[in-house]
N, CA, C and O of each residue as an XYZ file, in Angstrom:
288
protein
N     101.118     93.287    104.350
C     101.640     93.881    103.141
C     100.445     94.338    102.303
O      99.526     93.551    102.074
N     100.435     95.565    101.849
C      99.329     96.038    101.012
C      99.125     95.142     99.791
O     100.081     94.699     99.156
N      97.873     94.894     99.488
C      97.547     94.063     98.329
C      97.439     92.582     98.653
O      97.147     91.782     97.765
N      97.668     92.202     99.894
C      97.579     90.805    100.312
C      96.500     90.677    101.372
O      96.155     91.655    102.036
N      95.968     89.476    101.532
C      94.910     89.274    102.516
C      93.691     90.093    102.140
O      93.267     90.083    100.984
N      93.125     90.801    103.103
C      91.922     91.604    102.864
C      92.230     93.053    102.543
O      91.310     93.862    102.418
N      93.514     93.403    102.405
C      93.859     94.797    102.105
C      93.643     95.087    100.623
O      93.752     94.188     99.790
N      93.339     96.334    100.297
C      93.101     96.670     98.888
C      94.379     96.554     98.059
O      95.474     96.773     98.578
N      94.248     96.213     96.782
C      95.427     96.113     95.918
C      96.109     97.465     95.737
O      95.463     98.511     95.787
N      97.417     97.429     95.528
C      98.168     98.659     95.299
C      99.347     98.365     94.381
O      99.937     97.286     94.433
N      99.675     99.330     93.551
C     100.796     99.194     92.623
C     102.137     99.194     93.358
O     103.122     98.649     92.861
N     102.168     99.808     94.547
C     103.425     99.983     95.279
C     104.145     98.658     95.535
O     105.375     98.617     95.524
N     103.408     97.589     95.762
C     104.039     96.312     96.093
C     103.877     95.280     94.980
O     103.938     94.076     95.227
N     103.673     95.754     93.767
C     103.471     94.857     92.631
C     104.758     94.136     92.237
O     104.700     93.082     91.604
N     105.914     94.682     92.598
C     107.194     94.065     92.259
C     107.955     93.732     93.535
O     107.657     94.270     94.602
N     108.935     92.847     93.424
C     109.778     92.505     94.577
C     110.489     93.749     95.084
O     110.601     93.945     96.294
N     110.966     94.585     94.185
C     111.650     95.818     94.575
C     110.696     96.745     95.342
O     111.099     97.377     96.319
N     109.459     96.825     94.910
C     108.467     97.643     95.596
C     108.163     97.117     96.992
O     107.986     97.898     97.927
N     108.102     95.775     97.139
C     107.844     95.189     98.453
C     109.002     95.437     99.403
O     108.788     95.715    100.582
N     110.229     95.339     98.902
C     111.401     95.621     99.729
C     111.400     97.083    100.158
O     111.663     97.390    101.321
N     111.104     97.986     99.223
C     111.074     99.413     99.537
C     109.988     99.719    100.566
O     110.202    100.526    101.470
N     108.826     99.079    100.435
C     107.737     99.293    101.380
C     108.146     98.831    102.779
O     107.966     99.561    103.754
N     108.692     97.631    102.874
C     109.102     97.116    104.179
C     110.197     97.985    104.786
O     110.182     98.250    105.988
N     111.134     98.425    103.976
C     112.196     99.300    104.459
C     111.600    100.592    105.025
O     112.021    101.067    106.079
N     110.624    101.150    104.321
C     109.961    102.377    104.778
C     109.250    102.146    106.115
O     109.351    102.975    107.019
N     108.541    101.037    106.242
C     107.826    100.725    107.485
C     108.810    100.609    108.641
O     108.578    101.169    109.713
N     109.914     99.879    108.430
C     110.911     99.711    109.494
C     111.520    101.044    109.893
O     111.749    101.287    111.077
N     111.786    101.911    108.926
C     112.334    103.236    109.235
C     111.327    104.071    110.021
O     111.691    104.722    111.000
N     110.071    104.056    109.600
C     109.041    104.832    110.286
C     108.838    104.351    111.724
O     108.553    105.152    112.614
N     108.984    103.054    111.946
C     108.815    102.504    113.289
C     110.086    102.627    114.129
O     110.078    102.337    115.325
N     111.172    103.056    113.496
C     112.439    103.187    114.204
C     113.048    101.852    114.580
O     113.807    101.762    115.545
N     112.727    100.829    113.834
C     113.233     99.482    114.143
C     114.588     99.277    113.491
O     114.792     99.602    112.322
N     115.493     98.741    114.256
C     116.825     98.428    113.741
C     117.081     96.949    113.930
O     117.040     96.432    115.046
N     117.339     96.292    112.853
C     117.671     94.874    112.831
C     116.629     93.996    113.536
O     116.967     93.264    114.467
N     115.367     94.065    113.099
C     114.335     93.208    113.679
C     114.460     91.774    113.163
O     115.237     91.510    112.246
N     113.714     90.871    113.737
C     113.587     89.507    113.222
C     112.300     89.480    112.419
O     111.239     89.852    112.920
N     112.394     89.043    111.181
C     111.247     89.044    110.280
C     110.735     87.617    110.088
O     111.511     86.707    109.796
N     109.433     87.428    110.254
C     108.764     86.171    109.941
C     107.935     86.448    108.703
O     107.020     87.272    108.734
N     108.252     85.761    107.607
C     107.645     86.119    106.332
C     107.583     84.920    105.397
O     108.402     84.009    105.513
N     106.625     84.903    104.470
C     106.583     83.834    103.480
C     107.530     84.068    102.311
O     107.517     83.297    101.352
N     108.337     85.096    102.367
C     109.260     85.396    101.272
C     110.639     85.707    101.816
O     110.836     85.856    103.022
N     111.577     85.799    100.910
C     112.959     86.107    101.270
C     113.251     87.541    100.854
O     112.697     88.019     99.864
N     114.097     88.221    101.579
C     114.467     89.591    101.237
C     115.879     89.646    100.691
O     116.761     88.915    101.142
N     116.083     90.507     99.727
C     117.419     90.653     99.171
C     118.356     91.378    100.124
O     119.568     91.174    100.063
N     117.821     92.219    101.004
C     118.657     92.993    101.918
C     118.579     92.415    103.324
O     118.277     93.125    104.284
N     118.854     91.118    103.433
C     118.773     90.440    104.711
C     119.760     90.933    105.742
O     119.598     90.651    106.929
N     120.783     91.664    105.324
C     121.773     92.173    106.274
C     121.185     93.245    107.186
O     121.805     93.595    108.190
N     120.022     93.767    106.867
C     119.379     94.786    107.705
C     118.539     94.148    108.804
O     117.939     94.852    109.617
N     118.495     92.806    108.832
C     117.707     92.086    109.809
C     118.597     91.371    110.808
O     119.713     90.971    110.478
N     118.106     91.209    112.030
C     118.819     90.424    113.035
C     118.543     88.946    112.826
O     119.343     88.100    113.225
N     117.423     88.631    112.207
C     117.074     87.245    111.928
C     115.945     87.186    110.928
O     115.237     88.170    110.713
N     115.780     86.026    110.318
C     114.739     85.832    109.318
C     114.185     84.428    109.475
O     114.948     83.462    109.485
N     112.863     84.299    109.599
C     112.203     83.010    109.721
C     111.319     82.840    108.485
O     110.218     83.389    108.437
N     111.787     82.083    107.481
C     110.967     81.904    106.282
C     109.873     80.870    106.530
O     110.138     79.781    107.039
N     108.654     81.220    106.169
C     107.557     80.269    106.245
C     106.962     80.155    104.852
O     106.503     81.149    104.289
N     106.965     78.977    104.305
C     106.452     78.733    102.963
C     107.027     79.722    101.965
O     106.268     80.456    101.332
N     108.362     79.767    101.801
C     108.967     80.729    100.875
C     108.377     80.599     99.475
O     108.174     79.497     98.965
N     108.112     81.740     98.876
C     107.584     81.776     97.512
C     108.448     82.700     96.672
O     109.088     83.612     97.195
N     108.462     82.461     95.374
C     109.186     83.337     94.470
C     110.694     83.277     94.623
O     111.386     84.239     94.289
N     111.214     82.166     95.121
C     112.652     82.082     95.361
C     113.370     81.175     94.358
O     114.585     80.994     94.451
N     112.643     80.610     93.412
C     113.271     79.648     92.490
C     114.364     80.267     91.629
O     115.246     79.556     91.148
N     114.320     81.580     91.429
C     115.322     82.242     90.598
C     116.450     82.867     91.412
O     117.321     83.530     90.848
N     116.447     82.666     92.730
C     117.488     83.249     93.571
C     118.805     82.519     93.360
O     118.827     81.316     93.101
N     119.886     83.249     93.471
C     121.208     82.657     93.315
C     121.662     82.049     94.638
O     121.086     82.324     95.690
N     122.690     81.229     94.571
C     123.252     80.641     95.783
C     123.739     81.742     96.722
O     123.620     81.613     97.940
N     124.283     82.815     96.167
C     124.762     83.928     97.008
C     123.610     84.573     97.764
O     123.764     84.919     98.935
N     122.476     84.741     97.131
C     121.332     85.326     97.824
C     120.878     84.447     98.974
O     120.494     84.961    100.025
N     120.914     83.128     98.797
C     120.559     82.221     99.892
C     121.590     82.276    101.003
O     121.227     82.216    102.178
N     122.861     82.387    100.664
C     123.923     82.421    101.692
C     123.827     83.658    102.578
O     124.194     83.611    103.752
N     123.337     84.759    102.026
C     123.250     86.001    102.799
C     122.206     85.925    103.900
O     122.262     86.699    104.856
N     121.258     85.011    103.783
C     120.219     84.859    104.799
C     120.720     83.841    105.821
O     121.004     82.691    105.488
N     120.820     84.279    107.042
C     121.324     83.395    108.107
C     120.214     83.006    109.047
O     120.446     82.267    110.004
């Protein structure tokens, strides 16, 4: 993800909405449909994934019960 690790910082992923939009763009460009995502965060649009493996979830304390239920 741009702005993480050794990649240069960018405004594009400064917000959760920006990170979701970036990932959506990458998946579209790669032609991937319903991949399994291994990530340290949760996505609001989990229905576009075939699976999700959360590792050390961060930034989820404000998520609603419904948002957690959507992730299978």
